[in-house]
PDB file of the backbone (N, CA, C, O) and the ligand in Angstrom, with CONECT records:
HET     ZN  A 101       1
ATOM      1  N   MET A   1       0.834  -1.209   0.000  1.00  0.00           N
ATOM      2  CA  MET A   1       0.000   0.000   0.000  1.00  0.00           C
ATOM      3  C   MET A   1       0.864   1.252   0.000  1.00  0.00           C
ATOM      4  O   MET A   1       0.445   2.325   0.434  1.00  0.00           O
ATOM      5  N   SER A   2       2.117   1.076  -0.515  1.00  0.00           N
ATOM      6  CA  SER A   2       3.003   2.240  -0.536  1.00  0.00           C
ATOM      7  C   SER A   2       2.685   3.115  -1.749  1.00  0.00           C
ATOM      8  O   SER A   2       2.281   2.620  -2.801  1.00  0.00           O
ATOM      9  N   LYS A   3       2.871   4.392  -1.584  1.00  0.00           N
ATOM     10  CA  LYS A   3       2.536   5.332  -2.650  1.00  0.00           C
ATOM     11  C   LYS A   3       3.716   5.567  -3.590  1.00  0.00           C
ATOM     12  O   LYS A   3       3.533   5.967  -4.739  1.00  0.00           O
ATOM     13  N   HIS A   4       4.913   5.320  -3.099  1.00  0.00           N
ATOM     14  CA  HIS A   4       6.104   5.517  -3.949  1.00  0.00           C
ATOM     15  C   HIS A   4       6.723   4.156  -4.248  1.00  0.00           C
ATOM     16  O   HIS A   4       6.512   3.185  -3.521  1.00  0.00           O
ATOM     17  N   PRO A   5       7.502   4.109  -5.351  1.00  0.00           N
ATOM     18  CA  PRO A   5       8.099   2.806  -5.700  1.00  0.00           C
ATOM     19  C   PRO A   5       9.117   2.333  -4.678  1.00  0.00           C
ATOM     20  O   PRO A   5      10.013   3.074  -4.273  1.00  0.00           O
ATOM     21  N   VAL A   6       8.960   1.099  -4.279  1.00  0.00           N
ATOM     22  CA  VAL A   6       9.855   0.506  -3.286  1.00  0.00           C
ATOM     23  C   VAL A   6      10.510  -0.728  -3.903  1.00  0.00           C
ATOM     24  O   VAL A   6       9.811  -1.588  -4.438  1.00  0.00           O
ATOM     25  N   PRO A   7      11.841  -0.829  -3.837  1.00  0.00           N
ATOM     26  CA  PRO A   7      12.488  -2.020  -4.394  1.00  0.00           C
ATOM     27  C   PRO A   7      12.075  -3.286  -3.670  1.00  0.00           C
ATOM     28  O   PRO A   7      11.931  -3.310  -2.448  1.00  0.00           O
ATOM     29  N   LYS A   8      11.886  -4.358  -4.469  1.00  0.00           N
ATOM     30  CA  LYS A   8      11.388  -5.599  -3.889  1.00  0.00           C
ATOM     31  C   LYS A   8      12.451  -6.320  -3.076  1.00  0.00           C
ATOM     32  O   LYS A   8      12.169  -6.992  -2.083  1.00  0.00           O
ATOM     33  N   LYS A   9      13.715  -6.149  -3.550  1.00  0.00           N
ATOM     34  CA  LYS A   9      14.799  -6.839  -2.860  1.00  0.00           C
ATOM     35  C   LYS A   9      15.954  -5.893  -2.572  1.00  0.00           C
ATOM     36  O   LYS A   9      16.143  -4.888  -3.257  1.00  0.00           O
ATOM     37  N   LYS A  10      16.704  -6.229  -1.567  1.00  0.00           N
ATOM     38  CA  LYS A  10      17.886  -5.451  -1.208  1.00  0.00           C
ATOM     39  C   LYS A  10      18.953  -5.612  -2.295  1.00  0.00           C
ATOM     40  O   LYS A  10      19.175  -6.713  -2.798  1.00  0.00           O
ATOM     41  N   THR A  11      19.618  -4.488  -2.656  1.00  0.00           N
ATOM     42  CA  THR A  11      20.681  -4.564  -3.663  1.00  0.00           C
ATOM     43  C   THR A  11      21.892  -5.251  -3.057  1.00  0.00           C
ATOM     44  O   THR A  11      22.416  -4.800  -2.039  1.00  0.00           O
ATOM     45  N   PRO A  12      22.349  -6.352  -3.679  1.00  0.00           N
ATOM     46  CA  PRO A  12      23.495  -7.058  -3.106  1.00  0.00           C
ATOM     47  C   PRO A  12      24.779  -6.229  -3.196  1.00  0.00           C
ATOM     48  O   PRO A  12      24.932  -5.368  -4.062  1.00  0.00           O
ATOM     49  N   LYS A  13      25.689  -6.523  -2.272  1.00  0.00           N
ATOM     50  CA  LYS A  13      26.969  -5.812  -2.205  1.00  0.00           C
ATOM     51  C   LYS A  13      27.721  -5.901  -3.524  1.00  0.00           C
ATOM     52  O   LYS A  13      28.325  -4.930  -3.980  1.00  0.00           O
ATOM     53  N   SER A  14      27.673  -7.103  -4.136  1.00  0.00           N
ATOM     54  CA  SER A  14      28.426  -7.319  -5.375  1.00  0.00           C
ATOM     55  C   SER A  14      27.937  -6.382  -6.485  1.00  0.00           C
ATOM     56  O   SER A  14      28.726  -5.881  -7.286  1.00  0.00           O
ATOM     57  N   LYS A  15      26.622  -6.160  -6.512  1.00  0.00           N
ATOM     58  CA  LYS A  15      26.054  -5.306  -7.549  1.00  0.00           C
ATOM     59  C   LYS A  15      26.500  -3.857  -7.341  1.00  0.00           C
ATOM     60  O   LYS A  15      26.841  -3.150  -8.289  1.00  0.00           O
ATOM     61  N   ILE A  16      26.488  -3.435  -6.065  1.00  0.00           N
ATOM     62  CA  ILE A  16      26.929  -2.068  -5.741  1.00  0.00           C
ATOM     63  C   ILE A  16      28.398  -1.904  -6.108  1.00  0.00           C
ATOM     64  O   ILE A  16      28.799  -0.912  -6.716  1.00  0.00           O
ATOM     65  N   ARG A  17      29.196  -2.911  -5.721  1.00  0.00           N
ATOM     66  CA  ARG A  17      30.637  -2.837  -5.993  1.00  0.00           C
ATOM     67  C   ARG A  17      30.920  -2.815  -7.495  1.00  0.00           C
ATOM     68  O   ARG A  17      31.814  -2.106  -7.957  1.00  0.00           O
ATOM     69  N   LYS A  18      30.152  -3.596  -8.246  1.00  0.00           N
ATOM     70  CA  LYS A  18      30.332  -3.618  -9.705  1.00  0.00           C
ATOM     71  C   LYS A  18      30.046  -2.233 -10.281  1.00  0.00           C
ATOM     72  O   LYS A  18      30.789  -1.735 -11.128  1.00  0.00           O
ATOM     73  N   ARG A  19      28.973  -1.627  -9.817  1.00  0.00           N
ATOM     74  CA  ARG A  19      28.551  -0.320 -10.326  1.00  0.00           C
ATOM     75  C   ARG A  19      29.625   0.726 -10.064  1.00  0.00           C
ATOM     76  O   ARG A  19      30.036   1.451 -10.970  1.00  0.00           O
ATOM     77  N   TYR A  20      30.078   0.795  -8.803  1.00  0.00           N
ATOM     78  CA  TYR A  20      31.056   1.826  -8.457  1.00  0.00           C
ATOM     79  C   TYR A  20      32.453   1.472  -8.932  1.00  0.00           C
ATOM     80  O   TYR A  20      33.290   2.359  -9.105  1.00  0.00           O
ATOM     81  N   GLY A  21      32.714   0.216  -9.141  1.00  0.00           N
ATOM     82  CA  GLY A  21      34.017  -0.189  -9.676  1.00  0.00           C
ATOM     83  C   GLY A  21      34.199   0.303 -11.088  1.00  0.00           C
ATOM     84  O   GLY A  21      35.273   0.783 -11.450  1.00  0.00           O
ATOM     85  N   SER A  22      33.154   0.188 -11.894  1.00  0.00           N
ATOM     86  CA  SER A  22      33.249   0.647 -13.276  1.00  0.00           C
ATOM     87  C   SER A  22      33.366   2.165 -13.310  1.00  0.00           C
ATOM     88  O   SER A  22      34.047   2.719 -14.173  1.00  0.00           O
ATOM     89  N   PHE A  23      32.709   2.832 -12.380  1.00  0.00           N
ATOM     90  CA  PHE A  23      32.773   4.292 -12.299  1.00  0.00           C
ATOM     91  C   PHE A  23      34.194   4.735 -11.999  1.00  0.00           C
ATOM     92  O   PHE A  23      34.707   5.684 -12.592  1.00  0.00           O
ATOM     93  N   LYS A  24      34.823   4.024 -11.059  1.00  0.00           N
ATOM     94  CA  LYS A  24      36.191   4.345 -10.643  1.00  0.00           C
ATOM     95  C   LYS A  24      37.165   4.207 -11.812  1.00  0.00           C
ATOM     96  O   LYS A  24      37.991   5.091 -12.038  1.00  0.00           O
ATOM     97  N   THR A  25      37.071   3.110 -12.550  1.00  0.00           N
ATOM     98  CA  THR A  25      37.995   2.901 -13.671  1.00  0.00           C
ATOM     99  C   THR A  25      37.782   3.962 -14.747  1.00  0.00           C
ATOM    100  O   THR A  25      38.727   4.414 -15.393  1.00  0.00           O
ATOM    101  N   LYS A  26      36.515   4.350 -14.926  1.00  0.00           N
ATOM    102  CA  LYS A  26      36.201   5.360 -15.936  1.00  0.00           C
ATOM    103  C   LYS A  26      36.860   6.694 -15.566  1.00  0.00           C
ATOM    104  O   LYS A  26      37.460   7.359 -16.410  1.00  0.00           O
ATOM    105  N   VAL A  27      36.736   7.071 -14.286  1.00  0.00           N
ATOM    106  CA  VAL A  27      37.290   8.339 -13.816  1.00  0.00           C
ATOM    107  C   VAL A  27      38.811   8.323 -13.908  1.00  0.00           C
ATOM    108  O   VAL A  27      39.426   9.303 -14.328  1.00  0.00           O
ATOM    109  N   LEU A  28      39.418   7.194 -13.510  1.00  0.00           N
ATOM    110  CA  LEU A  28      40.880   7.086 -13.551  1.00  0.00           C
ATOM    111  C   LEU A  28      41.393   7.205 -14.983  1.00  0.00           C
ATOM    112  O   LEU A  28      42.428   7.827 -15.226  1.00  0.00           O
ATOM    113  N   LYS A  29      40.678   6.615 -15.918  1.00  0.00           N
ATOM    114  CA  LYS A  29      41.059   6.678 -17.323  1.00  0.00           C
ATOM    115  C   LYS A  29      41.004   8.125 -17.819  1.00  0.00           C
ATOM    116  O   LYS A  29      41.886   8.592 -18.540  1.00  0.00           O
ATOM    117  N   LYS A  30      39.946   8.810 -17.411  1.00  0.00           N
ATOM    118  CA  LYS A  30      39.756  10.200 -17.810  1.00  0.00           C
ATOM    119  C   LYS A  30      40.901  11.059 -17.277  1.00  0.00           C
ATOM    120  O   LYS A  30      41.444  11.899 -17.995  1.00  0.00           O
ATOM    121  N   LEU A  31      41.264  10.840 -16.008  1.00  0.00           N
ATOM    122  CA  LEU A  31      42.313  11.627 -15.366  1.00  0.00           C
ATOM    123  C   LEU A  31      43.668  11.369 -16.019  1.00  0.00           C
ATOM    124  O   LEU A  31      44.451  12.295 -16.230  1.00  0.00           O
ATOM    125  N   SER A  32      43.937  10.105 -16.337  1.00  0.00           N
ATOM    126  CA  SER A  32      45.227   9.786 -16.953  1.00  0.00           C
ATOM    127  C   SER A  32      45.323  10.375 -18.353  1.00  0.00           C
ATOM    128  O   SER A  32      46.415  10.677 -18.834  1.00  0.00           O
ATOM    129  N   ASN A  33      44.165  10.537 -19.009  1.00  0.00           N
ATOM    130  CA  ASN A  33      44.186  11.161 -20.330  1.00  0.00           C
ATOM    131  C   ASN A  33      44.330  12.673 -20.233  1.00  0.00           C
ATOM    132  O   ASN A  33      44.862  13.312 -21.141  1.00  0.00           O
ATOM    133  N   ALA A  34      43.847  13.248 -19.116  1.00  0.00           N
ATOM    134  CA  ALA A  34      43.912  14.703 -18.944  1.00  0.00           C
ATOM    135  C   ALA A  34      45.355  15.158 -18.812  1.00  0.00           C
ATOM    136  O   ALA A  34      45.755  16.138 -19.441  1.00  0.00           O
ATOM    137  N   ALA A  35      46.151  14.452 -17.994  1.00  0.00           N
ATOM    138  CA  ALA A  35      47.547  14.802 -17.821  1.00  0.00           C
ATOM    139  C   ALA A  35      48.363  13.795 -18.606  1.00  0.00           C
ATOM    140  O   ALA A  35      48.672  12.714 -18.104  1.00  0.00           O
ATOM    141  N   LYS A  36      48.710  14.139 -19.825  1.00  0.00           N
ATOM    142  CA  LYS A  36      49.430  13.194 -20.686  1.00  0.00           C
ATOM    143  C   LYS A  36      50.883  13.092 -20.250  1.00  0.00           C
ATOM    144  O   LYS A  36      51.658  14.039 -20.385  1.00  0.00           O
ATOM    145  N   LEU A  37      51.235  11.930 -19.727  1.00  0.00           N
ATOM    146  CA  LEU A  37      52.604  11.702 -19.280  1.00  0.00           C
ATOM    147  C   LEU A  37      53.363  10.950 -20.358  1.00  0.00           C
ATOM    148  O   LEU A  37      52.879   9.962 -20.910  1.00  0.00           O
ATOM    149  N   ILE A  38      54.561  11.437 -20.647  1.00  0.00           N
ATOM    150  CA  ILE A  38      55.416  10.746 -21.604  1.00  0.00           C
ATOM    151  C   ILE A  38      56.785  10.530 -20.967  1.00  0.00           C
ATOM    152  O   ILE A  38      57.105  11.131 -19.942  1.00  0.00           O
ATOM    153  N   VAL A  39      57.574   9.681 -21.575  1.00  0.00           N
ATOM    154  CA  VAL A  39      58.922   9.431 -21.077  1.00  0.00           C
ATOM    155  C   VAL A  39      59.861  10.446 -21.729  1.00  0.00           C
ATOM    156  O   VAL A  39      59.862  10.623 -22.948  1.00  0.00           O
ATOM    157  N   CYS A  40      60.654  11.101 -20.894  1.00  0.00           N
ATOM    158  CA  CYS A  40      61.601  12.111 -21.382  1.00  0.00           C
ATOM    159  C   CYS A  40      62.654  11.429 -22.267  1.00  0.00           C
ATOM    160  O   CYS A  40      63.262  10.445 -21.845  1.00  0.00           O
ATOM    161  N   PRO A  41      62.878  11.938 -23.489  1.00  0.00           N
ATOM    162  CA  PRO A  41      63.873  11.312 -24.370  1.00  0.00           C
ATOM    163  C   PRO A  41      65.322  11.503 -23.908  1.00  0.00           C
ATOM    164  O   PRO A  41      66.215  10.770 -24.333  1.00  0.00           O
ATOM    165  N   ASP A  42      65.547  12.492 -23.036  1.00  0.00           N
ATOM    166  CA  ASP A  42      66.919  12.771 -22.596  1.00  0.00           C
ATOM    167  C   ASP A  42      67.311  11.989 -21.349  1.00  0.00           C
ATOM    168  O   ASP A  42      68.395  11.407 -21.294  1.00  0.00           O
ATOM    169  N   CYS A  43      66.424  11.974 -20.340  1.00  0.00           N
ATOM    170  CA  CYS A  43      66.800  11.299 -19.095  1.00  0.00           C
ATOM    171  C   CYS A  43      65.965  10.055 -18.804  1.00  0.00           C
ATOM    172  O   CYS A  43      66.354   9.234 -17.974  1.00  0.00           O
ATOM    173  N   GLY A  44      64.829   9.904 -19.474  1.00  0.00           N
ATOM    174  CA  GLY A  44      64.041   8.693 -19.310  1.00  0.00           C
ATOM    175  C   GLY A  44      63.028   8.722 -18.179  1.00  0.00           C
ATOM    176  O   GLY A  44      62.357   7.723 -17.921  1.00  0.00           O
ATOM    177  N   SER A  45      62.913   9.851 -17.506  1.00  0.00           N
ATOM    178  CA  SER A  45      61.907   9.946 -16.446  1.00  0.00           C
ATOM    179  C   SER A  45      60.593  10.415 -17.049  1.00  0.00           C
ATOM    180  O   SER A  45      60.546  10.900 -18.180  1.00  0.00           O
ATOM    181  N   LYS A  46      59.518  10.260 -16.266  1.00  0.00           N
ATOM    182  CA  LYS A  46      58.209  10.654 -16.770  1.00  0.00           C
ATOM    183  C   LYS A  46      58.031  12.161 -16.670  1.00  0.00           C
ATOM    184  O   LYS A  46      58.426  12.783 -15.683  1.00  0.00           O
ATOM    185  N   LYS A  47      57.433  12.738 -17.701  1.00  0.00           N
ATOM    186  CA  LYS A  47      57.162  14.176 -17.680  1.00  0.00           C
ATOM    187  C   LYS A  47      55.844  14.464 -18.367  1.00  0.00           C
ATOM    188  O   LYS A  47      55.333  13.644 -19.130  1.00  0.00           O
ATOM    189  N   VAL A  48      55.295  15.649 -18.086  1.00  0.00           N
ATOM    190  CA  VAL A  48      54.045  16.047 -18.710  1.00  0.00           C
ATOM    191  C   VAL A  48      54.334  16.496 -20.134  1.00  0.00           C
ATOM    192  O   VAL A  48      55.327  17.176 -20.393  1.00  0.00           O
ATOM    193  N   MET A  49      53.451  16.107 -21.059  1.00  0.00           N
ATOM    194  CA  MET A  49      53.631  16.445 -22.466  1.00  0.00           C
ATOM    195  C   MET A  49      53.639  17.959 -22.674  1.00  0.00           C
ATOM    196  O   MET A  49      52.903  18.682 -22.003  1.00  0.00           O
ATOM    197  N   HIS A  50      54.454  18.429 -23.585  1.00  0.00           N
ATOM    198  CA  HIS A  50      54.579  19.841 -23.946  1.00  0.00           C
ATOM    199  C   HIS A  50      55.050  20.700 -22.778  1.00  0.00           C
ATOM    200  O   HIS A  50      54.741  21.890 -22.714  1.00  0.00           O
ATOM    201  N   GLU A  51      55.792  20.103 -21.863  1.00  0.00           N
ATOM    202  CA  GLU A  51      56.339  20.875 -20.742  1.00  0.00           C
ATOM    203  C   GLU A  51      57.799  20.515 -20.539  1.00  0.00           C
ATOM    204  O   GLU A  51      58.269  19.471 -20.991  1.00  0.00           O
ATOM    205  N   VAL A  52      58.511  21.407 -19.846  1.00  0.00           N
ATOM    206  CA  VAL A  52      59.928  21.185 -19.576  1.00  0.00           C
ATOM    207  C   VAL A  52      60.066  20.038 -18.587  1.00  0.00           C
ATOM    208  O   VAL A  52      59.298  19.931 -17.631  1.00  0.00           O
ATOM    209  N   CYS A  53      61.058  19.179 -18.828  1.00  0.00           N
ATOM    210  CA  CYS A  53      61.318  18.065 -17.913  1.00  0.00           C
ATOM    211  C   CYS A  53      61.850  18.623 -16.593  1.00  0.00           C
ATOM    212  O   CYS A  53      62.761  19.451 -16.580  1.00  0.00           O
ATOM    213  N   ARG A  54      61.275  18.163 -15.491  1.00  0.00           N
ATOM    214  CA  ARG A  54      61.669  18.688 -14.186  1.00  0.00           C
ATOM    215  C   ARG A  54      62.989  18.087 -13.707  1.00  0.00           C
ATOM    216  O   ARG A  54      63.662  18.664 -12.852  1.00  0.00           O
ATOM    217  N   ASP A  55      63.353  16.948 -14.246  1.00  0.00           N
ATOM    218  CA  ASP A  55      64.572  16.276 -13.777  1.00  0.00           C
ATOM    219  C   ASP A  55      65.826  16.793 -14.479  1.00  0.00           C
ATOM    220  O   ASP A  55      66.823  17.084 -13.819  1.00  0.00           O
ATOM    221  N   CYS A  56      65.790  16.913 -15.810  1.00  0.00           N
ATOM    222  CA  CYS A  56      66.994  17.349 -16.520  1.00  0.00           C
ATOM    223  C   CYS A  56      66.887  18.786 -17.024  1.00  0.00           C
ATOM    224  O   CYS A  56      67.893  19.372 -17.423  1.00  0.00           O
ATOM    225  N   GLY A  57      65.682  19.362 -17.011  1.00  0.00           N
ATOM    226  CA  GLY A  57      65.527  20.755 -17.428  1.00  0.00           C
ATOM    227  C   GLY A  57      65.615  20.957 -18.928  1.00  0.00           C
ATOM    228  O   GLY A  57      65.940  22.053 -19.387  1.00  0.00           O
ATOM    229  N   LYS A  58      65.329  19.918 -19.700  1.00  0.00           N
ATOM    230  CA  LYS A  58      65.410  20.021 -21.156  1.00  0.00           C
ATOM    231  C   LYS A  58      64.033  19.991 -21.777  1.00  0.00           C
ATOM    232  O   LYS A  58      63.106  19.367 -21.260  1.00  0.00           O
ATOM    233  N   TYR A  59      63.918  20.683 -22.902  1.00  0.00           N
ATOM    234  CA  TYR A  59      62.692  20.615 -23.684  1.00  0.00           C
ATOM    235  C   TYR A  59      63.069  20.513 -25.150  1.00  0.00           C
ATOM    236  O   TYR A  59      63.709  21.420 -25.684  1.00  0.00           O
ATOM    237  N   ARG A  60      62.693  19.447 -25.803  1.00  0.00           N
ATOM    238  CA  ARG A  60      62.997  19.128 -27.202  1.00  0.00           C
ATOM    239  C   ARG A  60      64.499  19.240 -27.481  1.00  0.00           C
ATOM    240  O   ARG A  60      64.931  19.824 -28.475  1.00  0.00           O
ATOM    241  N   GLY A  61      65.279  18.653 -26.557  1.00  0.00           N
ATOM    242  CA  GLY A  61      66.720  18.613 -26.748  1.00  0.00           C
ATOM    243  C   GLY A  61      67.452  19.890 -26.390  1.00  0.00           C
ATOM    244  O   GLY A  61      68.677  19.949 -26.494  1.00  0.00           O
ATOM    245  N   ARG A  62      66.728  20.911 -25.972  1.00  0.00           N
ATOM    246  CA  ARG A  62      67.319  22.204 -25.627  1.00  0.00           C
ATOM    247  C   ARG A  62      67.324  22.363 -24.105  1.00  0.00           C
ATOM    248  O   ARG A  62      66.346  22.040 -23.431  1.00  0.00           O
ATOM    249  N   GLN A  63      68.457  22.871 -23.571  1.00  0.00           N
ATOM    250  CA  GLN A  63      68.532  23.099 -22.126  1.00  0.00           C
ATOM    251  C   GLN A  63      67.781  24.396 -21.794  1.00  0.00           C
ATOM    252  O   GLN A  63      68.159  25.484 -22.227  1.00  0.00           O
ATOM    253  N   VAL A  64      66.735  24.245 -21.033  1.00  0.00           N
ATOM    254  CA  VAL A  64      65.903  25.406 -20.718  1.00  0.00           C
ATOM    255  C   VAL A  64      66.110  25.835 -19.272  1.00  0.00           C
ATOM    256  O   VAL A  64      66.288  27.016 -18.974  1.00  0.00           O
ATOM    257  N   LEU A  65      66.083  24.844 -18.377  1.00  0.00           N
ATOM    258  CA  LEU A  65      66.221  25.160 -16.954  1.00  0.00           C
ATOM    259  C   LEU A  65      67.611  24.765 -16.469  1.00  0.00           C
ATOM    260  O   LEU A  65      68.162  23.747 -16.890  1.00  0.00           O
ATOM    261  N   ASP A  66      68.167  25.576 -15.588  1.00  0.00           N
ATOM    262  CA  ASP A  66      69.432  25.236 -14.947  1.00  0.00           C
ATOM    263  C   ASP A  66      69.106  24.465 -13.678  1.00  0.00           C
ATOM    264  O   ASP A  66      68.720  25.049 -12.665  1.00  0.00           O
ATOM    265  N   ASN A  67      69.265  23.135 -13.742  1.00  0.00           N
ATOM    266  CA  ASN A  67      68.931  22.395 -12.523  1.00  0.00           C
ATOM    267  C   ASN A  67      70.107  22.306 -11.558  1.00  0.00           C
ATOM    268  O   ASN A  67      69.963  21.806 -10.442  1.00  0.00           O
ATOM    269  N   LYS A  68      71.300  22.805 -11.999  1.00  0.00           N
ATOM    270  CA  LYS A  68      72.432  22.856 -11.069  1.00  0.00           C
ATOM    271  C   LYS A  68      72.275  24.047 -10.128  1.00  0.00           C
ATOM    272  O   LYS A  68      72.589  23.985  -8.940  1.00  0.00           O
ATOM    273  N   LYS A  69      71.777  25.132 -10.714  1.00  0.00           N
ATOM    274  CA  LYS A  69      71.581  26.353  -9.924  1.00  0.00           C
ATOM    275  C   LYS A  69      70.219  26.280  -9.246  1.00  0.00           C
ATOM    276  O   LYS A  69      69.185  26.543  -9.859  1.00  0.00           O
ATOM    277  N   LYS A  70      70.241  25.921  -7.985  1.00  0.00           N
ATOM    278  CA  LYS A  70      68.975  25.772  -7.271  1.00  0.00           C
ATOM    279  C   LYS A  70      68.534  27.111  -6.679  1.00  0.00           C
ATOM    280  O   LYS A  70      69.341  27.900  -6.188  1.00  0.00           O
ATOM    281  N   ILE A  71      67.262  27.325  -6.743  1.00  0.00           N
ATOM    282  CA  ILE A  71      66.716  28.580  -6.216  1.00  0.00           C
ATOM    283  C   ILE A  71      66.523  28.434  -4.703  1.00  0.00           C
ATOM    284  O   ILE A  71      65.848  27.518  -4.233  1.00  0.00           O
ATOM    285  N   ASP A  72      67.129  29.354  -3.960  1.00  0.00           N
ATOM    286  CA  ASP A  72      66.992  29.320  -2.507  1.00  0.00           C
ATOM    287  C   ASP A  72      65.619  29.831  -2.102  1.00  0.00           C
ATOM    288  O   ASP A  72      65.057  30.746  -2.703  1.00  0.00           O
ATOM    289  N   LYS A  73      65.116  29.206  -1.072  1.00  0.00           N
ATOM    290  CA  LYS A  73      63.819  29.643  -0.565  1.00  0.00           C
ATOM    291  C   LYS A  73      63.973  30.970   0.170  1.00  0.00           C
ATOM    292  O   LYS A  73      64.958  31.185   0.876  1.00  0.00           O
ATOM    293  N   ILE A  74      63.019  31.837   0.004  1.00  0.00           N
ATOM    294  CA  ILE A  74      63.065  33.138   0.681  1.00  0.00           C
ATOM    295  C   ILE A  74      62.605  32.949   2.119  1.00  0.00           C
ATOM    296  O   ILE A  74      61.445  32.636   2.388  1.00  0.00           O
ATOM    297  N   THR A  75      63.556  33.151   3.042  1.00  0.00           N
ATOM    298  CA  THR A  75      63.217  32.999   4.454  1.00  0.00           C
ATOM    299  C   THR A  75      63.167  34.344   5.165  1.00  0.00           C
ATOM    300  O   THR A  75      62.458  34.519   6.156  1.00  0.00           O
ATOM    301  N   LYS A  76      63.960  35.316   4.620  1.00  0.00           N
ATOM    302  CA  LYS A  76      63.973  36.637   5.234  1.00  0.00           C
ATOM    303  C   LYS A  76      63.662  37.687   4.189  1.00  0.00           C
ATOM    304  O   LYS A  76      64.057  37.571   3.029  1.00  0.00           O
ATOM    305  N   ILE A  77      62.963  38.692   4.609  1.00  0.00           N
ATOM    306  CA  ILE A  77      62.658  39.790   3.700  1.00  0.00           C
ATOM    307  C   ILE A  77      63.554  40.972   4.056  1.00  0.00           C
ATOM    308  O   ILE A  77      63.527  41.502   5.167  1.00  0.00           O
ATOM    309  N   LYS A  78      64.362  41.366   3.041  1.00  0.00           N
ATOM    310  CA  LYS A  78      65.282  42.477   3.284  1.00  0.00           C
ATOM    311  C   LYS A  78      64.516  43.801   3.175  1.00  0.00           C
ATOM    312  O   LYS A  78      63.768  44.036   2.226  1.00  0.00           O
ATOM    313  N   ALA A  79      64.731  44.649   4.179  1.00  0.00           N
ATOM    314  CA  ALA A  79      64.035  45.935   4.209  1.00  0.00           C
ATOM    315  C   ALA A  79      64.830  47.000   3.427  1.00  0.00           C
ATOM    316  O   ALA A  79      64.401  48.150   3.339  1.00  0.00           O
TER     317      ALA A  79
HETATM  318 ZN    ZN A 101      64.451  14.720 -18.685  1.00  0.00          ZN2+
END
């Protein structure tokens, strides 16, 4: 005598897990496609496509960043 639709049986855990499992893989696939990671041709580490490699500082065979010269963190402000 219910006025709204009521499920006849309880949804099993396996069905819930299947549903959300497919959702998870879909989202992960989307995220991995958003940030395209490629292997750096110079040093072999992973880097984001169309960006300077953070490990060797090269982009398309050209040295862009000086990774020997490290930038010191600003701890004091000179007046
Ligand atoms: Zn590199």
